[in-house]
N, C-alpha and C positions, 0 to 999 in steps of 0.2 A: 785618755788624754796623754799625749806624748810630752816628755819633759823637754823644755827649751834649754839647750846647753850653751847658747850664746851669752857672752858677758856684755856685749855691746849691742845696742839696737841698730839694725841696718836702716839706712836712710835712703829714700828715693833720690835719684839724681834729677837735676833741673834741666840738663841739656842732653841731647842724644849722644850716646857713647856706644861704640861697637867694640867688642872684645875680639882681638885678632890673636892668632897663634904667632908668637914672636919668632918662631923658627922659620916658618914658611909664609908668613903674612896672610894666611887664609883667615877670613872672618869666621868666628865661632858662634857669635850671637850678640844680642843687644843686652847691655847692662840694665838690670832692673833695680838693684839696690846694692849698697856698699857701706862698709865702715873700715876702720884701719886694720881689722883682722880677718875680714871675709867679704865675699861678694856673691851675688846671684845673677846669672844671665838667663835669657831665653834663647836657646839654640835652635837651629834649623834641623838638627838631627842629634842622635845620641853621641855622647863623648865617653871617653874611657875613664871610669872611676878608679880611685886609688892610683892616679897618675899625676905627675907633676907637669904643669904647663907654664911655659914662659909666655905671659900675656902682655899684650900692648893694648891698653884701653885708649882707643882713638876717639878724640873729642871732636864733636861737630863745631864747637866754638872754642878756640884756644884759651887757656888760662896762663897768665904770665908768659905769653909767647910760646907756650908748650902745647903741642898738638896731640901728645899722647902721654900716658902714664904707664911705665913698665912695672910689672909685679911678677913674682913667681908664686904660683898657687897650686895647692893640692886639690884635685877634684874629689870631693867627699861623697857626693850623692847626685842623683838625677831622678826625675819622675816625669812621665808624660804630661804635657800641658793639654788644655782643652782643645787647642788647634792641632789637627792631625799632623804628625811629623815634627812638631815642636816639643822641646823638653825644657823644664826648669832644671837648672844645674847649679849646685852650690859648691863654692870653693873656700878653702881656708888659705889666707895669704901666709906664705912661709918665708918669703924674702922680699924686702921692700926698702928702698932708699929713704932717707929723711925727706928729700925733695918730693918723692912720690907720696909720702904720708901727708905732707903739707898740701899737695894738690888734691888728694882725696878729701881732705878736710874742707877745702874750698869748693869742691865739686858739689857737695850736698848742702 
């Protein structure tokens, strides 16, 4: 049994959210769950672990007139999903604004 190192429970999101690379606006995958310190996406391909990503979490339904939530996150791990070519990818949020923290709290 592996030890769960998370301090906060990740919560599923109620609306569709796509994580985009904030540098080139390429979609990276669909947000699966999130909390104020981390998130998991299902990507269409492998990502670079031990790398920092500027993410834009693009919301299908705006919250407080905001259509995206910017965060900077470290890609900690990934593992193949059941669907061929897809990966579960885990991130630790390393930089986030107070506004983004508020939006994350309202997202779940």
